[in-house]
N, C-alpha and C positions, 0 to 999 in steps of 0.2 A: 441602530440602537447601540449605545456605548455601554461598556461594562462600568458599573459605578466604582469610583475610587475606593469607597468604603468597603465594597465587596472584595476587591482585589487585595486591599490592605488587610482585611480580616483573614482572608484565605492565606496570604503570604505570612502574616504574623503567626497564625496558628501553626502553620507548617514549620516555621523557624523555631519556635519555642518547643514544639513537640520534638524536633530533632535534638534540641538542647537537652531535653529530659533523657533521651537515649544516648547522650554524649556523642552525637554524630553531627558534624556540620552539614549545612545544606549541600555544599559541594561534594562532600563525601557521600551523602545520600544519593545525589544524582549520579555520581560515579558508580556507586554500588548498584543502583537500578539499571544503569546503562550496561554494566558488565553482565548482570543477570539476564537482561533482555537480549543482549548480543549473543550470549552463550546459548540461551534457549532458542533464539532464532536460527543460529547456525545449526544446532541439532535438529530443529524443526525442518530446516531447508534440506538437510541430508535425508531425513525420513520422507519428505515430500518427493524428492528426486527418485528415491527407491520405489515409492508408490507409483509414480508416473511410469517408471521403467517396467514395472509389472503389468500395469494397465495397457500400455502400448504394445507390449509383446503378446499379451493375451488377446486383445481386441483387434489388433491389426489396424490398417489405415481406415477402413470403413467403420469398424466398430468404435474406434477412437473418435472418428468424425461424428458419429451419432452421439457419443458422450459429450463432445464439445458443443454440438448443436443444442443439447438439453441445457447445458450451463449458460450458454449465450442467451438463449430464449428467456430463461428465468432472471437473468441479470437485468433485463429491461423492466421486469416487474419489481425487482429488488430496488431499483432506483426510485420507484414511486414510494416505496417504504422509507428509504433513507432520508429523503428531503434535506440532505446536508446536515442532519441532526448530529451525527457522530462527530462532525467538525465543530459544532457550536455548543456542545454540552458544557465544556469548560467555561465558555463565556456566560452561559445561562446560570450555571452554579455560582459563579463569581457575582453576577448581577443580583442574585437573591441573598447573598451574604449569610446572615444568621439562619435564614430559612432554607438552608441547603437541602435538607431531607425532603422538604415539601417540593422543591424543584425537581429533585431526582425522581421521586415517586411519580410525579406527573409526567415527566419525560419518559420514564419506563412504560407507564400505562399508555401514553400516546403512541409509542413505538409498538407496543404489543398489539393494539387493535388495528393500527394502520397496516402492520405486517400481516395480520390475520386476514384482513379484507383484500388487500392487493395481491398477495401471493396466492390467496384462495381463488382468484380470478384466472391465474395462469393455466391450470388444467382445463378450464372451460374454454378459454380463448384458443388454445392450441388445437382444439377439435376442428377448427375451420382452416387449419394449415395443411398443406399437402405432404405431411410427414407420415411415415408408417406408424403402426400402433405401438411398436417398441419404444419409439421416441416419445409418443404421447403419454404412455404409462410411466416412462422414466421421468418426465416432467412433473407428473403428479406426485411421484415419490420424492424427487429432489426438492420440491417446494417446501417440504418439511425441513430439510437441511438449511435452506435459505431463511426460513422463519427463525430457526435457532441462531443463525449467524447475525440476523438483524438485531435480536435481543442482546447477543454477545457484544456487539459493537458498542452499545450503551455502557455495558459493564466495563469494557476496556477503557472507555473514556473516563469513567469514575476512577479507575486505578491511575490513569495518567494525571488526573487532577490531584490525587493524593500522593503522587510520586511513589507509588507502591506497585512496581511493575514485575516484581519477582513472581507473584501469583499468576500473572498473565503468561509469563514464560513457561511456568509449570503446566498450566492448563493447555497451552498450545502444543507443547511436546506430548502431553498425555493424549490429546485428541489426534495428533498426527500418528502417534504410535499405535493407537487403537485402529485407525484407518489402515495403516500398513499391515498390521497383523490380520485384520479381517480380509483385506484384499488378497494377501498371500494365501490365506486359507481358502477363499472362494476360487482363486485362480487354480491352485493346485488340485482342488477337488472338482474343477470344471462346473461351478454352480451357475454360470451364465451371466449375461450382461446386467440384468436388473438387480442381482444381488450385490454387484459392485456399487450401484447407486445407493442401496441400503447401507453399505459400508461407509459411504460418505455421510449419510444421515447420522449413523451411530458415532462416528468420529466427532462430528460437530456437537452431538448431544453430550459426550464426555467433556469436551471443551467448555460448553456452556455451564454444565452442572458444577464443575470445579470453580469457575469464575464466580458463579452465583453464591456458592457457599463461602468463598473467601471475601466477597464484597459485603456479606452480612456482618462481618467483624467491625465495620465502621459505619455502615448505613443499613437500616432495616428496610428492605424492599417490600412495598405493598401497593395495591392499586389505589390511585388517587384521581379524582375528576374535578379539578378546579379549572373552570372554563376560562378564567382570566389568565391563568398560567398557560393553558393551551393556546390561547390567543397570542400570548407573548412568544411562545415557541414557534407558532406558524409565522408570526411577523418577522422573526429573526432568520428563520430557515428558508422561507420561500425563494429568496434570490439564489441561494446555494442549490436548492432543489432543482430549479430550472437550469442553472448552469451545469450541474452534474448530469442532469437528464440529457442535455444536448451533448455533453462530454461523452456520455455513454453511446450516443448515436454514432460518433466517429470511432469509438473504441470497440464496439461490438457489432455494429451494423454490418461490418465486413464479413463476419462469420455467418450471420443470418442470411445475407444476400448470397454468399458462397454456397450455403446449404440449400438454397432454393434454385440456383441456376447451374450449379456444378455438382459433381458426385460427392458422396460422403467421404470417399477416399481422399479427395482434395482437401476437404474440411479437416480431416485427420492430419494430413501432412502439414497444413497451415497452422494448426493449433498445437501440435506437439511441442515446438519451441516456445510457443506462447505460454503453455502451462508451466514450463520451467522458469520463464522470465517473470511470470506473475508472482511466483514465490519470492523472487528477488525484489520485485517492486513492493510487495508487502513488507519486506524487511526494511526497505528504505523509509517507507511511510511510518513504521514504528519508530525508527531513529529520529526522523524529523518531528514525529508526534511528541517526543520527549522535549524538544526545543520549543514547540508551539506555545505551551502555557507561559514559558519564560519570555518569549517574544511579546506575547500579549500583555503580560504584566509590565514589561519595560515600556511598551508603547503607551498604554493607558496612563502610566505614571509619568509620562513625558520624559523618561530617561532615554533620550534618543541616542546618546553615545553608547550606552549599553546595548540598545537595540541594534545599532549598526555593527558594533563589535561582534555580538553574538551571531548576527546574520552573516558577516564576512567569514567568521570561523567555520560556521556550518557549510557555507558555500564552498570554502576551500576543501573541507573534508569530502564533500560530495564530488568535487572535481577530481580529487585524488583517487577516488573509487571508479568514477565514470570513464575517464579518458582511457586508461589501460583496458577496461572491460570492453569498450567498443573496438579498439585497435586489435587487442589480442584475440577476440572472438572471430574476427575476419579470417585468421589463419587456422583456427582449429574447429570452425563451426561444423563441418561435415563429420569429422571424427567424433566430436562431442555429441552430436545427435545420434550417431550409431551407438556410441557407448551408453547413452541414456535410454533411447527409445528402441534400439535394435536396428539391424540392417535394412528392414523394410522402410525405415524413415530416413534413408540417406539423402533424399531430395530435400528434406526439411533443413539441411545444412545451408542451402542457398537462401532459404527464407530467413533463417536465423541471422545470416550476414546483413540482411536489410533491417529486420525489426529490432536488432540489438541497438541500432541507432535510435529508434523510437524509445527503447527502454532507457537508454542513457539520458535522453531528453526528459523522460518522466522522472528520473532520479533528481535532476537539477530542478525540475519544475515542482517537485514535492515541497521544496523550501519556499518557492515563490507563491505557490498555491496557499500554503499555510499563512504566509505573510499577508496575503490579501485579506484573509479572515482576521488576522491580528490587527490590521489597521482599519478594519471595518469598511472595506471597499468592495465587498462581494457583489453589491448591487450593480456596480459599474461593469461587472464581468458578464452580466446576463446576455446582453445583445452580442457581445463578442463570441460567447459560446454558441449562440444561435447561428451566427455567421459561419463559424468553423464547422458546425454540424451540417449546415446546408452545403458548404463547400465539399465536405467529406462524402456526404451522401450522394451528391451528384457525381463525384469522382468514382465512388464505388460502383454506382449504377452503370457508368460509362465504360469502366475498365475491367471489372470482374468478369462479366460474361465473355469477354474476348481474351483477357490475359490471366484470368484465374487468380491464384494466390499472389502472383507477382504484383498485379494491379492493386490488390488489397493491401499488401505490405508497403508499397511505395506511398499510397495515400495516407496510410496510418502515420508514417514518418512525417509527411508534410503537415498533417493535422496537429500532431504533437508539437511540431516546431511553431506553428501559428499560436497555439495556446501559450507556449512558453514566452513567445514574443509579446503577447498581450499582457500576460502576468508581469513580465519584466517591466513593461512600460508603466503599468499602474503602480507597482511597488516603488520603482525608482522616482517617479514623478511625485508621489505622495510623501515618501520618506526623504526626498531630496538627497538621495544617496545611491550610488552605483557600486556594486562589488568590484574589487580590483581583480585583474586577471593574471597577476604575477605567478600564482601557484599553477594556473592553467598552463602557462608557457613551459614551466618546469616539468609539469606532469606530462605534457605532450612530448618533450624531448626525451624523458625517461621511457615513455611508451614506445617511441620510435626505436630506441636502442633495444628494448625488449623485443620488438617486432623483428629486428634483424636476426635475433636468435631463433625465433619461431619460423622465419622464412627458410633458414638453413638447417632446420631439424624436422623436416616433414615426416620422416619415417620413425621418429621417436614416439613411444607410447604417449597418448594424449594426457594422461594423468601426470607423467613425469614432465612432459612439456609445460603443463600449467604450473606445476610446483616450481620448476626452474625459472620460468618466465616471471612469476610473482616475486621470486627472490631477486632476480635481476632488476625488476622495476623498483622495488623498495630500496635496494642498495643505491641506485642512481638518484631516485627522488630525495633520498637522505643526503647524498653527496652534493646535490644541487641546492641543498638547503630548502627543499620544498617541505620537508618535515623536520622540525626541530623538537628538542625535549620540551621547550616552553610551549610549543604548539600542542603537543600531545597532552601536557598537563592541563592547559586551558580548555582544550576540546573536551576532555573527560571531567573537567572541574575537580581535579584531585588536590589542587593547592589548598592547604588548610588556612582559614582565616577565622578570627573571632566572630561569634554570631552577630554581635552588634554591628561590626563592620560590614557584614554581609547584608544585614537589614538596611543599613544606610545606603549601600551600593545599589540595591534593588529598588528601594522605595523612596529615595530622595526625589 
């Protein structure tokens, strides 16, 4: 299904002239939203790391393994709820044009009841698994948190569509701050494992309530049951639903298999670095989520030059972040995990050295994944995800019983690489465009010079190591002309242009 040109034009025109009323160009608006979202995400990341630090120290390897098993189990049910809808909301809204509110209310209602049904099944299904009662009760409690998150994803997509992401940042920080305060209170008063799960629920509740109240300013949310709209929703999202479902098989089956054949302590060691990296992955998806509607609009309007330019700039930005992250983490992984999770998780450092590669691939693939949706080729990815899921599942079954978390980590990297390769092929073949790797070579060279410092400073405090390493990297990437002033301005869209010129640039 293609987004109608009228829908995209109406959406874009309304946005442009709305910004004119507020005396702010589109580029300024995007820059403002990007800055707000970046600031909020940085603060949210810091709060999230402190929360994980409290949890790991309080729960230990086995307790954190139980917590991770609960979250991994529920994510399988969460994917039945998602159906790829959070990725296609913007396309659906654009397709309905003037009937945007009708589309939004049906999408929200569809998500509400599918979440209620599928997540309600989780506490029933887990009864038949060989987990202890603590895990089973925890799954029943945490399913409420996943229900709130499922609704929240729709609200965030609405904010992305309106380019009003300041509220999203506020809501996320408020939710994470609530979670941190509650976890700290429960830990220091020794309230036990299940109360930490309730803290997660309440943190997500705060996040949802704030987003819900803010979204009411531009859309009145209410239940709607238009079966034609529901049919359109299902038609557009089912390919993504299957793709994401099989994606999750290789992304979370490792934890579930590990929890069934190895100890909960190993699950805890394996998932401690994962919890930190998932925060970073969410940050990247929010960044590329800002780019997604612009890529979609450019593609639908056949403005291929803009599509390619925007794609290349975003690709370069992701490379600049990803390459030093992978190389730098190799040298500080063990100390970093001790700092974050405590001495009991020293072994997690070796796992982090492996899965940081998978995280870097996810960073890059976030752009290609969104691009596949933008060019409406998600159906082509279905069987590719099926193949990767089967490949990963077989790999996990063969290696995890014998090699434990090392087998799980290695096959996670291989699976992420295969998905990136498939997405790369589909996007480049359809768009007839391959991103240039000039910035990659410069970033690699700057990262190697940064790594020399890390290699010769093993006894330095890890925080100081990271600060100095980041400074060294950005100095060299700037000297190598990997980052220029013009690049920064174009990346953040700070350059001021007349509104009409911007309209012509996007919609011609």
